[in-house]
mmCIF file of the C-alpha atoms, coordinates in Angstrom:
data_MODEL
# 
_entry.id   MODEL 
# 
loop_
_atom_site.group_PDB 
_atom_site.id 
_atom_site.type_symbol 
_atom_site.label_atom_id 
_atom_site.label_alt_id 
_atom_site.label_comp_id 
_atom_site.label_asym_id 
_atom_site.label_entity_id 
_atom_site.label_seq_id 
_atom_site.pdbx_PDB_ins_code 
_atom_site.Cartn_x 
_atom_site.Cartn_y 
_atom_site.Cartn_z 
_atom_site.occupancy 
_atom_site.B_iso_or_equiv 
_atom_site.pdbx_formal_charge 
_atom_site.auth_seq_id 
_atom_site.auth_comp_id 
_atom_site.auth_asym_id 
_atom_site.auth_atom_id 
_atom_site.pdbx_PDB_model_num 
ATOM 1   C CA . MET A 1 1   ? 0.016   -0.062  -0.020 1.00 0.00 ? 1   MET A CA 1 
ATOM 2   C CA . THR A 1 2   ? 1.309   3.403   -0.792 1.00 0.00 ? 2   THR A CA 1 
ATOM 3   C CA . ILE A 1 3   ? -0.940  5.421   1.729  1.00 0.00 ? 3   ILE A CA 1 
ATOM 4   C CA . ARG A 1 4   ? 1.351   5.415   4.680  1.00 0.00 ? 4   ARG A CA 1 
ATOM 5   C CA . PRO A 1 5   ? 4.371   7.115   2.831  1.00 0.00 ? 5   PRO A CA 1 
ATOM 6   C CA . LEU A 1 6   ? 1.961   9.849   1.716  1.00 0.00 ? 6   LEU A CA 1 
ATOM 7   C CA . LEU A 1 7   ? 0.662   10.623  5.184  1.00 0.00 ? 7   LEU A CA 1 
ATOM 8   C CA . PRO A 1 8   ? 4.100   12.292  6.420  1.00 0.00 ? 8   PRO A CA 1 
ATOM 9   C CA . LEU A 1 9   ? 4.417   14.317  3.251  1.00 0.00 ? 9   LEU A CA 1 
ATOM 10  C CA . ALA A 1 10  ? 0.765   15.807  3.612  1.00 0.00 ? 10  ALA A CA 1 
ATOM 11  C CA . ALA A 1 11  ? 1.589   16.721  7.337  1.00 0.00 ? 11  ALA A CA 1 
ATOM 12  C CA . ILE A 1 12  ? 4.723   18.547  6.222  1.00 0.00 ? 12  ILE A CA 1 
ATOM 13  C CA . GLY A 1 13  ? 2.928   20.455  3.611  1.00 0.00 ? 13  GLY A CA 1 
ATOM 14  C CA . LEU A 1 14  ? 0.091   21.357  6.018  1.00 0.00 ? 14  LEU A CA 1 
ATOM 15  C CA . THR A 1 15  ? 2.785   22.675  8.479  1.00 0.00 ? 15  THR A CA 1 
ATOM 16  C CA . ILE A 1 16  ? 4.483   24.551  5.826  1.00 0.00 ? 16  ILE A CA 1 
ATOM 17  C CA . ALA A 1 17  ? 1.264   26.230  4.654  1.00 0.00 ? 17  ALA A CA 1 
ATOM 18  C CA . LEU A 1 18  ? 0.156   27.105  8.236  1.00 0.00 ? 18  LEU A CA 1 
ATOM 19  C CA . ALA A 1 19  ? 3.556   28.482  9.058  1.00 0.00 ? 19  ALA A CA 1 
ATOM 20  C CA . GLY A 1 20  ? 4.021   30.543  5.978  1.00 0.00 ? 20  GLY A CA 1 
ATOM 21  C CA . PRO A 1 21  ? 1.785   33.594  7.021  1.00 0.00 ? 21  PRO A CA 1 
ATOM 22  C CA . ALA A 1 22  ? 3.060   33.387  10.631 1.00 0.00 ? 22  ALA A CA 1 
ATOM 23  C CA . ALA A 1 23  ? 6.522   33.883  9.595  1.00 0.00 ? 23  ALA A CA 1 
ATOM 24  C CA . ALA A 1 24  ? 5.935   37.189  7.414  1.00 0.00 ? 24  ALA A CA 1 
ATOM 25  C CA . GLU A 1 25  ? 8.537   39.596  7.816  1.00 0.00 ? 25  GLU A CA 1 
ATOM 26  C CA . LYS A 1 26  ? 7.853   42.608  10.021 1.00 0.00 ? 26  LYS A CA 1 
ATOM 27  C CA . ILE A 1 27  ? 9.499   46.153  9.531  1.00 0.00 ? 27  ILE A CA 1 
ATOM 28  C CA . ALA A 1 28  ? 10.649  47.875  12.637 1.00 0.00 ? 28  ALA A CA 1 
ATOM 29  C CA . ASN A 1 29  ? 9.938   51.563  12.172 1.00 0.00 ? 29  ASN A CA 1 
ATOM 30  C CA . LYS A 1 30  ? 11.390  54.389  13.928 1.00 0.00 ? 30  LYS A CA 1 
ATOM 31  C CA . VAL A 1 31  ? 8.335   56.638  14.592 1.00 0.00 ? 31  VAL A CA 1 
ATOM 32  C CA . ALA A 1 32  ? 4.868   55.897  15.668 1.00 0.00 ? 32  ALA A CA 1 
ATOM 33  C CA . VAL A 1 33  ? 1.873   57.967  14.832 1.00 0.00 ? 33  VAL A CA 1 
ATOM 34  C CA . PHE A 1 34  ? -0.973  58.551  17.128 1.00 0.00 ? 34  PHE A CA 1 
ATOM 35  C CA . SER A 1 35  ? -4.346  60.197  17.198 1.00 0.00 ? 35  SER A CA 1 
ATOM 36  C CA . GLY A 1 36  ? -5.373  61.964  20.641 1.00 0.00 ? 36  GLY A CA 1 
ATOM 37  C CA . LEU A 1 37  ? -8.831  63.034  21.511 1.00 0.00 ? 37  LEU A CA 1 
ATOM 38  C CA . ASP A 1 38  ? -9.655  65.469  24.212 1.00 0.00 ? 38  ASP A CA 1 
ATOM 39  C CA . LYS A 1 39  ? -13.003 64.701  25.216 1.00 0.00 ? 39  LYS A CA 1 
ATOM 40  C CA . ILE A 1 40  ? -13.539 67.997  26.887 1.00 0.00 ? 40  ILE A CA 1 
ATOM 41  C CA . THR A 1 41  ? -12.574 70.390  24.002 1.00 0.00 ? 41  THR A CA 1 
ATOM 42  C CA . GLY A 1 42  ? -13.485 68.044  21.301 1.00 0.00 ? 42  GLY A CA 1 
ATOM 43  C CA . ARG A 1 43  ? -9.841  68.459  19.704 1.00 0.00 ? 43  ARG A CA 1 
ATOM 44  C CA . ILE A 1 44  ? -8.376  65.644  17.873 1.00 0.00 ? 44  ILE A CA 1 
ATOM 45  C CA . ILE A 1 45  ? -4.772  65.772  16.653 1.00 0.00 ? 45  ILE A CA 1 
ATOM 46  C CA . ASN A 1 46  ? -2.328  63.442  14.944 1.00 0.00 ? 46  ASN A CA 1 
ATOM 47  C CA . PHE A 1 47  ? 1.031   63.538  16.546 1.00 0.00 ? 47  PHE A CA 1 
ATOM 48  C CA . ASP A 1 48  ? 4.470   61.571  15.975 1.00 0.00 ? 48  ASP A CA 1 
ATOM 49  C CA . VAL A 1 49  ? 6.331   59.930  18.576 1.00 0.00 ? 49  VAL A CA 1 
ATOM 50  C CA . TYR A 1 50  ? 9.784   58.315  18.305 1.00 0.00 ? 50  TYR A CA 1 
ATOM 51  C CA . VAL A 1 51  ? 10.340  54.889  19.415 1.00 0.00 ? 51  VAL A CA 1 
ATOM 52  C CA . ASP A 1 52  ? 11.272  54.913  23.238 1.00 0.00 ? 52  ASP A CA 1 
ATOM 53  C CA . GLU A 1 53  ? 10.465  58.632  23.325 1.00 0.00 ? 53  GLU A CA 1 
ATOM 54  C CA . THR A 1 54  ? 7.925   59.805  26.003 1.00 0.00 ? 54  THR A CA 1 
ATOM 55  C CA . VAL A 1 55  ? 5.518   62.632  24.838 1.00 0.00 ? 55  VAL A CA 1 
ATOM 56  C CA . ARG A 1 56  ? 2.840   64.172  26.781 1.00 0.00 ? 56  ARG A CA 1 
ATOM 57  C CA . PHE A 1 57  ? -0.754  64.570  25.396 1.00 0.00 ? 57  PHE A CA 1 
ATOM 58  C CA . GLY A 1 58  ? -2.716  66.416  27.919 1.00 0.00 ? 58  GLY A CA 1 
ATOM 59  C CA . MET A 1 59  ? -2.379  64.662  31.218 1.00 0.00 ? 59  MET A CA 1 
ATOM 60  C CA . LEU A 1 60  ? -0.984  61.370  29.569 1.00 0.00 ? 60  LEU A CA 1 
ATOM 61  C CA . ARG A 1 61  ? 2.556   60.428  28.670 1.00 0.00 ? 61  ARG A CA 1 
ATOM 62  C CA . VAL A 1 62  ? 2.925   58.013  25.611 1.00 0.00 ? 62  VAL A CA 1 
ATOM 63  C CA . THR A 1 63  ? 5.829   55.909  25.092 1.00 0.00 ? 63  THR A CA 1 
ATOM 64  C CA . PRO A 1 64  ? 5.783   53.619  22.021 1.00 0.00 ? 64  PRO A CA 1 
ATOM 65  C CA . LYS A 1 65  ? 8.298   50.695  22.481 1.00 0.00 ? 65  LYS A CA 1 
ATOM 66  C CA . VAL A 1 66  ? 8.096   49.152  18.891 1.00 0.00 ? 66  VAL A CA 1 
ATOM 67  C CA . CYS A 1 67  ? 6.156   49.961  15.884 1.00 0.00 ? 67  CYS A CA 1 
ATOM 68  C CA . TYR A 1 68  ? 5.706   47.361  13.128 1.00 0.00 ? 68  TYR A CA 1 
ATOM 69  C CA . THR A 1 69  ? 4.416   47.537  9.422  1.00 0.00 ? 69  THR A CA 1 
ATOM 70  C CA . ARG A 1 70  ? 4.438   44.735  6.945  1.00 0.00 ? 70  ARG A CA 1 
ATOM 71  C CA . PRO A 1 71  ? 6.390   44.606  3.461  1.00 0.00 ? 71  PRO A CA 1 
ATOM 72  C CA . ALA A 1 72  ? 4.290   45.740  0.577  1.00 0.00 ? 72  ALA A CA 1 
ATOM 73  C CA . THR A 1 73  ? 3.924   42.227  -0.834 1.00 0.00 ? 73  THR A CA 1 
ATOM 74  C CA . GLU A 1 74  ? 2.180   41.368  2.442  1.00 0.00 ? 74  GLU A CA 1 
ATOM 75  C CA . ALA A 1 75  ? -1.177  42.341  3.614  1.00 0.00 ? 75  ALA A CA 1 
ATOM 76  C CA . ALA A 1 76  ? -1.246  45.581  5.433  1.00 0.00 ? 76  ALA A CA 1 
ATOM 77  C CA . GLU A 1 77  ? -0.900  45.460  8.963  1.00 0.00 ? 77  GLU A CA 1 
ATOM 78  C CA . THR A 1 78  ? 0.235   48.022  11.576 1.00 0.00 ? 78  THR A CA 1 
ATOM 79  C CA . ASP A 1 79  ? 0.836   47.443  15.253 1.00 0.00 ? 79  ASP A CA 1 
ATOM 80  C CA . GLY A 1 80  ? 2.886   48.698  18.205 1.00 0.00 ? 80  GLY A CA 1 
ATOM 81  C CA . PHE A 1 81  ? 3.555   47.989  21.796 1.00 0.00 ? 81  PHE A CA 1 
ATOM 82  C CA . VAL A 1 82  ? 2.806   51.176  23.727 1.00 0.00 ? 82  VAL A CA 1 
ATOM 83  C CA . GLU A 1 83  ? 3.164   52.362  27.478 1.00 0.00 ? 83  GLU A CA 1 
ATOM 84  C CA . VAL A 1 84  ? 0.738   54.969  28.581 1.00 0.00 ? 84  VAL A CA 1 
ATOM 85  C CA . GLU A 1 85  ? 0.945   56.886  32.037 1.00 0.00 ? 85  GLU A CA 1 
ATOM 86  C CA . GLU A 1 86  ? -1.224  59.298  33.590 1.00 0.00 ? 86  GLU A CA 1 
ATOM 87  C CA . ILE A 1 87  ? -0.079  62.531  35.468 1.00 0.00 ? 87  ILE A CA 1 
ATOM 88  C CA . THR A 1 88  ? -2.526  62.503  38.659 1.00 0.00 ? 88  THR A CA 1 
ATOM 89  C CA . LEU A 1 89  ? -3.852  65.467  40.577 1.00 0.00 ? 89  LEU A CA 1 
ATOM 90  C CA . ASP A 1 90  ? -1.126  64.754  42.904 1.00 0.00 ? 90  ASP A CA 1 
ATOM 91  C CA . ASN A 1 91  ? 1.426   65.298  40.142 1.00 0.00 ? 91  ASN A CA 1 
ATOM 92  C CA . GLU A 1 92  ? 2.394   61.439  40.395 1.00 0.00 ? 92  GLU A CA 1 
ATOM 93  C CA . VAL A 1 93  ? 2.897   59.184  37.373 1.00 0.00 ? 93  VAL A CA 1 
ATOM 94  C CA . LYS A 1 94  ? 0.775   56.175  37.185 1.00 0.00 ? 94  LYS A CA 1 
ATOM 95  C CA . ARG A 1 95  ? 0.794   53.450  34.407 1.00 0.00 ? 95  ARG A CA 1 
ATOM 96  C CA . ILE A 1 96  ? -2.739  52.971  33.018 1.00 0.00 ? 96  ILE A CA 1 
ATOM 97  C CA . PHE A 1 97  ? -1.803  51.008  29.874 1.00 0.00 ? 97  PHE A CA 1 
ATOM 98  C CA . SER A 1 98  ? 0.790   48.575  28.580 1.00 0.00 ? 98  SER A CA 1 
ATOM 99  C CA . GLY A 1 99  ? 0.126   46.278  25.727 1.00 0.00 ? 99  GLY A CA 1 
ATOM 100 C CA . TRP A 1 100 ? -0.188  46.202  21.944 1.00 0.00 ? 100 TRP A CA 1 
ATOM 101 C CA . MET A 1 101 ? -2.179  48.619  19.780 1.00 0.00 ? 101 MET A CA 1 
ATOM 102 C CA . PHE A 1 102 ? -3.474  47.812  16.391 1.00 0.00 ? 102 PHE A CA 1 
ATOM 103 C CA . ALA A 1 103 ? -4.083  50.517  13.790 1.00 0.00 ? 103 ALA A CA 1 
ATOM 104 C CA . ALA A 1 104 ? -6.757  48.691  11.858 1.00 0.00 ? 104 ALA A CA 1 
ATOM 105 C CA . SER A 1 105 ? -8.727  47.846  15.213 1.00 0.00 ? 105 SER A CA 1 
ATOM 106 C CA . PRO A 1 106 ? -8.309  50.756  17.540 1.00 0.00 ? 106 PRO A CA 1 
ATOM 107 C CA . GLY A 1 107 ? -10.977 49.683  19.910 1.00 0.00 ? 107 GLY A CA 1 
ATOM 108 C CA . LEU A 1 108 ? -9.589  46.197  20.372 1.00 0.00 ? 108 LEU A CA 1 
ATOM 109 C CA . ASN A 1 109 ? -7.045  47.259  23.006 1.00 0.00 ? 109 ASN A CA 1 
ATOM 110 C CA . ALA A 1 110 ? -7.896  50.855  23.833 1.00 0.00 ? 110 ALA A CA 1 
ATOM 111 C CA . VAL A 1 111 ? -6.715  53.144  26.472 1.00 0.00 ? 111 VAL A CA 1 
ATOM 112 C CA . GLU A 1 112 ? -9.450  53.943  29.105 1.00 0.00 ? 112 GLU A CA 1 
ATOM 113 C CA . HIS A 1 113 ? -9.494  57.188  30.593 1.00 0.00 ? 113 HIS A CA 1 
ATOM 114 C CA . PRO A 1 114 ? -12.253 59.662  31.189 1.00 0.00 ? 114 PRO A CA 1 
ATOM 115 C CA . VAL A 1 115 ? -10.836 62.721  29.559 1.00 0.00 ? 115 VAL A CA 1 
ATOM 116 C CA . TYR A 1 116 ? -8.425  61.594  26.781 1.00 0.00 ? 116 TYR A CA 1 
ATOM 117 C CA . ASP A 1 117 ? -8.166  58.928  24.176 1.00 0.00 ? 117 ASP A CA 1 
ATOM 118 C CA . VAL A 1 118 ? -4.901  57.752  22.346 1.00 0.00 ? 118 VAL A CA 1 
ATOM 119 C CA . TRP A 1 119 ? -4.638  55.246  19.659 1.00 0.00 ? 119 TRP A CA 1 
ATOM 120 C CA . LEU A 1 120 ? -2.137  54.056  17.164 1.00 0.00 ? 120 LEU A CA 1 
ATOM 121 C CA . ILE A 1 121 ? -2.663  55.044  13.504 1.00 0.00 ? 121 ILE A CA 1 
ATOM 122 C CA . GLY A 1 122 ? 0.455   54.493  11.629 1.00 0.00 ? 122 GLY A CA 1 
ATOM 123 C CA . CYS A 1 123 ? 4.327   53.901  11.611 1.00 0.00 ? 123 CYS A CA 1 
ATOM 124 C CA . HIS A 1 124 ? 7.017   55.812  9.773  1.00 0.00 ? 124 HIS A CA 1 
ATOM 125 C CA . MET A 1 125 ? 10.791  55.721  9.314  1.00 0.00 ? 125 MET A CA 1 
ATOM 126 C CA . ASP A 1 126 ? 11.052  59.484  9.805  1.00 0.00 ? 126 ASP A CA 1 
ATOM 127 C CA . SER A 1 127 ? 9.275   62.593  10.914 1.00 0.00 ? 127 SER A CA 1 
ATOM 128 C CA . ASP A 1 128 ? 9.205   66.344  10.497 1.00 0.00 ? 128 ASP A CA 1 
ATOM 129 C CA . ILE A 1 129 ? 9.570   66.474  14.242 1.00 0.00 ? 129 ILE A CA 1 
ATOM 130 C CA . PRO A 1 130 ? 13.241  66.707  15.444 1.00 0.00 ? 130 PRO A CA 1 
ATOM 131 C CA . PRO A 1 131 ? 14.321  63.359  17.129 1.00 0.00 ? 131 PRO A CA 1 
ATOM 132 C CA . PRO A 1 132 ? 14.824  63.510  21.036 1.00 0.00 ? 132 PRO A CA 1 
ATOM 133 C CA . VAL A 1 133 ? 18.410  64.404  22.132 1.00 0.00 ? 133 VAL A CA 1 
ATOM 134 C CA . ALA A 1 134 ? 20.187  61.448  23.403 1.00 0.00 ? 134 ALA A CA 1 
ATOM 135 C CA . GLY A 1 135 ? 20.497  61.177  27.299 1.00 0.00 ? 135 GLY A CA 1 
ATOM 136 C CA . SER A 1 136 ? 17.636  64.028  27.653 1.00 0.00 ? 136 SER A CA 1 
ATOM 137 C CA . SER A 1 137 ? 14.979  63.297  30.028 1.00 0.00 ? 137 SER A CA 1 
ATOM 138 C CA . GLU A 1 138 ? 12.724  66.232  28.935 1.00 0.00 ? 138 GLU A CA 1 
ATOM 139 C CA . VAL A 1 139 ? 9.289   65.017  27.927 1.00 0.00 ? 139 VAL A CA 1 
ATOM 140 C CA . ARG A 1 140 ? 7.982   66.767  24.843 1.00 0.00 ? 140 ARG A CA 1 
ATOM 141 C CA . VAL A 1 141 ? 4.515   68.048  24.380 1.00 0.00 ? 141 VAL A CA 1 
ATOM 142 C CA . ALA A 1 142 ? 2.626   66.508  21.567 1.00 0.00 ? 142 ALA A CA 1 
ATOM 143 C CA . VAL A 1 143 ? 2.308   68.713  18.366 1.00 0.00 ? 143 VAL A CA 1 
ATOM 144 C CA . SER A 1 144 ? 0.035   68.461  15.549 1.00 0.00 ? 144 SER A CA 1 
ATOM 145 C CA . ASN A 1 145 ? 1.643   66.897  12.371 1.00 0.00 ? 145 ASN A CA 1 
ATOM 146 C CA . GLN A 1 146 ? -1.308  67.480  10.200 1.00 0.00 ? 146 GLN A CA 1 
ATOM 147 C CA . PRO A 1 147 ? -0.917  69.483  6.902  1.00 0.00 ? 147 PRO A CA 1 
ATOM 148 C CA . GLY A 1 148 ? -1.307  73.138  7.871  1.00 0.00 ? 148 GLY A CA 1 
ATOM 149 C CA . GLY A 1 149 ? -1.325  72.490  11.482 1.00 0.00 ? 149 GLY A CA 1 
ATOM 150 C CA . GLY A 1 150 ? 2.072   73.790  12.056 1.00 0.00 ? 150 GLY A CA 1 
ATOM 151 C CA . ALA A 1 151 ? 4.286   70.814  12.833 1.00 0.00 ? 151 ALA A CA 1 
ATOM 152 C CA . GLY A 1 152 ? 6.613   71.621  15.580 1.00 0.00 ? 152 GLY A CA 1 
ATOM 153 C CA . ASN A 1 153 ? 4.483   74.574  16.923 1.00 0.00 ? 153 ASN A CA 1 
ATOM 154 C CA . VAL A 1 154 ? 3.216   73.859  20.292 1.00 0.00 ? 154 VAL A CA 1 
ATOM 155 C CA . ASP A 1 155 ? 0.336   76.459  19.929 1.00 0.00 ? 155 ASP A CA 1 
ATOM 156 C CA . ASP A 1 156 ? -1.093  74.892  16.717 1.00 0.00 ? 156 ASP A CA 1 
ATOM 157 C CA . GLY A 1 157 ? -1.611  71.386  17.968 1.00 0.00 ? 157 GLY A CA 1 
ATOM 158 C CA . ALA A 1 158 ? -0.808  70.964  21.713 1.00 0.00 ? 158 ALA A CA 1 
ATOM 159 C CA . PRO A 1 159 ? -3.801  69.770  23.726 1.00 0.00 ? 159 PRO A CA 1 
ATOM 160 C CA . VAL A 1 160 ? -5.167  72.122  26.288 1.00 0.00 ? 160 VAL A CA 1 
ATOM 161 C CA . ILE A 1 161 ? -3.907  71.513  29.970 1.00 0.00 ? 161 ILE A CA 1 
ATOM 162 C CA . LEU A 1 162 ? -7.158  71.283  31.998 1.00 0.00 ? 162 LEU A CA 1 
ATOM 163 C CA . THR A 1 163 ? -7.681  72.624  35.534 1.00 0.00 ? 163 THR A CA 1 
ATOM 164 C CA . PHE A 1 164 ? -9.390  70.331  37.959 1.00 0.00 ? 164 PHE A CA 1 
ATOM 165 C CA . ILE A 1 165 ? -11.670 71.311  40.690 1.00 0.00 ? 165 ILE A CA 1 
ATOM 166 C CA . GLY A 1 166 ? -12.739 68.717  43.205 1.00 0.00 ? 166 GLY A CA 1 
ATOM 167 C CA . GLY A 1 167 ? -11.560 66.029  40.698 1.00 0.00 ? 167 GLY A CA 1 
ATOM 168 C CA . ILE A 1 168 ? -13.794 67.489  37.768 1.00 0.00 ? 168 ILE A CA 1 
ATOM 169 C CA . PRO A 1 169 ? -12.070 68.895  34.587 1.00 0.00 ? 169 PRO A CA 1 
ATOM 170 C CA . ILE A 1 170 ? -12.993 72.548  34.018 1.00 0.00 ? 170 ILE A CA 1 
ATOM 171 C CA . PRO A 1 171 ? -13.053 73.440  30.099 1.00 0.00 ? 171 PRO A CA 1 
ATOM 172 C CA . PRO A 1 172 ? -10.863 76.230  29.212 1.00 0.00 ? 172 PRO A CA 1 
ATOM 173 C CA . ASP A 1 173 ? -12.410 79.852  28.669 1.00 0.00 ? 173 ASP A CA 1 
ATOM 174 C CA . LYS A 1 174 ? -13.561 80.387  25.124 1.00 0.00 ? 174 LYS A CA 1 
ATOM 175 C CA . PRO A 1 175 ? -12.270 83.637  23.502 1.00 0.00 ? 175 PRO A CA 1 
ATOM 176 C CA . ALA A 1 176 ? -14.602 86.444  23.354 1.00 0.00 ? 176 ALA A CA 1 
ATOM 177 C CA . ALA A 1 177 ? -16.425 86.810  20.220 1.00 0.00 ? 177 ALA A CA 1 
ATOM 178 C CA . SER A 1 178 ? -16.606 90.158  18.587 1.00 0.00 ? 178 SER A CA 1 
ATOM 179 C CA . SER A 1 179 ? -20.084 91.476  18.429 1.00 0.00 ? 179 SER A CA 1 
ATOM 180 C CA . MET A 1 180 ? -21.584 92.550  15.110 1.00 0.00 ? 180 MET A CA 1 
ATOM 181 C CA . ILE A 1 181 ? -24.630 94.167  16.764 1.00 0.00 ? 181 ILE A CA 1 
ATOM 182 C CA . MET A 1 182 ? -24.632 98.068  16.862 1.00 0.00 ? 182 MET A CA 1 
ATOM 183 C CA . ASP A 1 183 ? -24.392 99.766  20.236 1.00 0.00 ? 183 ASP A CA 1 
ATOM 184 C CA . ASP A 1 184 ? -27.797 101.751 20.569 1.00 0.00 ? 184 ASP A CA 1 
ATOM 185 C CA . THR A 1 185 ? -26.619 103.076 23.799 1.00 0.00 ? 185 THR A CA 1 
ATOM 186 C CA . ALA A 1 186 ? -27.067 106.981 23.716 1.00 0.00 ? 186 ALA A CA 1 
ATOM 187 C CA . PRO A 1 187 ? -23.915 109.078 24.880 1.00 0.00 ? 187 PRO A CA 1 
ATOM 188 C CA . ALA A 1 188 ? -24.131 110.250 28.476 1.00 0.00 ? 188 ALA A CA 1 
ATOM 189 C CA . ASP A 1 189 ? -24.427 114.033 27.387 1.00 0.00 ? 189 ASP A CA 1 
ATOM 190 C CA . GLN A 1 190 ? -27.339 113.208 24.916 1.00 0.00 ? 190 GLN A CA 1 
ATOM 191 C CA . PRO A 1 191 ? -31.164 113.005 26.241 1.00 0.00 ? 191 PRO A CA 1 
ATOM 192 C CA . PRO A 1 192 ? -33.084 109.925 25.361 1.00 0.00 ? 192 PRO A CA 1 
ATOM 193 C CA . PRO A 1 193 ? -35.270 110.175 22.369 1.00 0.00 ? 193 PRO A CA 1 
ATOM 194 C CA . ALA A 1 194 ? -38.756 111.568 22.958 1.00 0.00 ? 194 ALA A CA 1 
ATOM 195 C CA . GLU A 1 195 ? -41.655 109.111 22.931 1.00 0.00 ? 195 GLU A CA 1 
ATOM 196 C CA . ASP A 1 196 ? -44.392 109.661 20.140 1.00 0.00 ? 196 ASP A CA 1 
ATOM 197 C CA . GLY A 1 197 ? -46.810 112.145 21.070 1.00 0.00 ? 197 GLY A CA 1 
ATOM 198 C CA . THR A 1 198 ? -44.966 113.787 23.980 1.00 0.00 ? 198 THR A CA 1 
ATOM 199 C CA . GLU A 1 199 ? -43.417 116.505 21.720 1.00 0.00 ? 199 GLU A CA 1 
ATOM 200 C CA . GLY A 1 200 ? -40.166 116.206 23.645 1.00 0.00 ? 200 GLY A CA 1 
ATOM 201 C CA . GLN A 1 201 ? -41.684 116.793 26.991 1.00 0.00 ? 201 GLN A CA 1 
ATOM 202 C CA . ILE A 1 202 ? -40.771 114.496 29.991 1.00 0.00 ? 202 ILE A CA 1 
ATOM 203 C CA . LEU A 1 203 ? -43.528 112.608 31.531 1.00 0.00 ? 203 LEU A CA 1 
ATOM 204 C CA . ASP A 1 204 ? -44.068 112.079 35.202 1.00 0.00 ? 204 ASP A CA 1 
# 
């Protein structure tokens, strides 16, 4: 019978077929791209963070450890291992997330925070943001990398640092809007207009 010799060959073929996709090459990138949402102001910005760099978004500190993509010949897949810390009201740093983020499924393993959302959206080899200085412990504030958003300009994309009262975040003051309504107030040295039928006389 020739069936027995064929069984090992079939098993080997099945093993190779199953191992093929799992052995797909990963590309380790130098920059992770995140989206950050401030739930109080409704502001969303995209910002770059170098691998092993810590960047502050609002009251969160985001540190990507790796950021992987796949070759163009493979199915598109972007994931990264990220650590997220919260700066508490007592100015202490507390780890609130450590795990893998998947750009295609941001809700699969999300950061849970009442004020901020942060999720991975991509990986790059370079960035318009200058890389961190070696040996520096300074934590950079997240800046927008969106076109026209003024990459590198804190004022154009940085999240608003909120004030907390009794543990409740207070939204920042909105700028006063210029009024388009004409001021009908009469000058102090000018008498008010006379009412109809009074011929300019002041009624008791």
